[in-house]
N, C-alpha and C positions, 0 to 999 in steps of 0.2 A: 442424405448429406444436407446439412443446413447451408443457408446462404453464406454464413461466415466460413464454413469449411471449404466452400468453393474458392474463396479469396485467400484464406489464411490456413497455414498449417499450425494449429494450436496444439502445443505439446508441453510435456514436463521439461523444464530447463535442467541442464547438467553443467558440470564444470567446463565442458567444451564451449559453453555459451558465455562464459565469464566476460570475455572481451566485448562481445556484442551488448551484454547487459550494462557493463560499465560505460560504454559509449552512449547508449540511449539515456542512462541516468544523468550523465554529464551534459548531454546536448538538449535534453528535453525536461527532465524532472527538476533538477536543481535550479534551473533558470525560470521555471514556471510555477512551481509549488510555492504558495504564498509565504510560508514561514522561512524556508531556506532562501528564497529570493530576497526577502527582507534582510536576512542575516549576511547576505553577500559573501557566501563561503567561497574561498579559493578552491581551485581544482584539488589541491592536496587535502584541504579540510573536508570537502565533499566526499572524496574517496575514503578518508579516514572515518567519516561518520557512517558510511554505508557498507564498505567492502567486507568487513568481518561478519556483519549480520547477513549479508547476501550469501557469503560462502557457507555460513551455517545453514541458511535456508536451502541451498543446493543439496546439502547432505540429507535433508528431510525429504526431498523429491516431491514437493507439493507446490512448487512455484511454476507458473505457466508463462510460456512465451508464444506470441503470435508472429509467425514468419510469413512474409508475403510470398505467395506461391510462384509468382513470376520472377522476382528479383532474388528471393531467398533471404532478404534483409529482415532483421528483427524490427518490428514496427510497434510492438506493445508487449508489456509484461506485467504480471501480478506476482509479487514476491510474498510468500506465505511461510509461516512457521507453525508446527504443531507442538503443543505443550508437551505431549508425551515423549517427544524426541529431543526436547531441549536439554542441554547440559547446564544446570544452574539456571541463571537468568540471561540467556543469550540475547534476548530481545530487550532493547532499551525501554520499551513500553510495557513489558510484562512484569509489572510489580505485584507485590502481594495485595495492594489495594485494588488493582484491577481484577485479580483472581477472586478477591472477596466479593466484588460486584457480580462476577460471573457465577460464583457459587459452584464451580466445578473445575477440575483439572483436565477435563476432556474437551479441549477447545483448539480451534485453529485461529491464528492471528494473521490478518492481512497487514503487511507492512507497507509496501510500496505498490502503487498503481501508476504506470506511465505508458502513454501512447504517443506516437509521433503526432505532432500538431495537425498534420494533414489527415490523420485518421481518427482524431479524438471526437469529432462530431458525427461519426458514423456508427456509434453504438459499440465500438470495440471494447471500451473500458467496462461497460455494463456486461458484455459477454464474458470477459475475463473474470469478473467477480462472480457471475452466475456459475461459471464452470468451477471456480474455486469452492463455492458453496457445495456443489455436487461432490467434489473430491472430499471435502470435510465430512459430509454426510456418509459417504461410502466408507470412510475410515472410522466411523462410529463417534465422531465428535458431537457433543451436545450443543455447542455454541460456536459461533464465528464472530470475531470482533475486529474492529479497527479503530484507530484514532484518526479521524478525518479532519484535515486542516483546510481542505479545498471545498468551496461551495459545490463544485461539480461532483466530487466524490460523495458529499453529503446528499445531494439530490439523487444520485444513483442508489445510494443505500436506502433512502426512503422508498424509492420505486420497487426495490427488491425485498421490502418488508422488514428492514432493520428498525430497531427502536433506539432512540437517543436516550442514553441513561446518564450522561454527564456532558456538560458544555461549559466552556470558558470563552467569553467574548474577548476578541483580540484587544479591544479598547480598554478592557478591565484588567488584563494580565500585567502584573508588576514583576519585573525581573528581580530575582533574589539577590543578585550581585550588585547591580547598579541602582536598584530601587526606583527604576523608571519604567514607564509604559512603553516598552520597546516595539510593540506591534500595533500601537494605536492608529498608525497611518497606513496599514495594509489596505490597498484599494478594494473597493466593492468589485464583485459581489461577495468576496470572502469576508466573513464576519466572526468566525469562531473556530475553536478546536472542539470537536465533538467525539465523545466515546459512543460508538454505535455498535449494537449487538443484535445478532439474529439467532433465534432458537432453531435448532435443526431437528 
């Protein structure tokens, strides 16, 4: 048993966990993730942007939750989709351009990584991504990718051997509707959106 397993029950998320996942996304992810924080999404907008994708991910049964062994609370989760199980383009990031970069249909996509703030500096995020990679490898995926908007997720990805294959600096991004640089003042250390890929 690893040190993480002594503290957390890390397991596949199911529909029964929907409420807990929604709660941690609203309380931790949308207020701390740099792009969604900058967009100042309302609760309704946040739920609209994530709920259908998370429900699709639950059907795939490759998303992981970390539950505190003492309290039973969900304190971290990694939401993943597997291309082979997607109906059409269930993922907002799973475009033909991304698939062209990956050069395979056998991949798993990491969508959301969220940990409670009081657990985020203890390696839980890294452990959830590491276990997601193990799941993808067991399922015969050739690649695992995510679009990382957070400096901290980018740092974890580098440590775990991901390669950055595309990057857009926030200060350079121009919104197609307003023609303005809407993310130019996102605070440091967050600097870019990075497409990161790991060969399995």
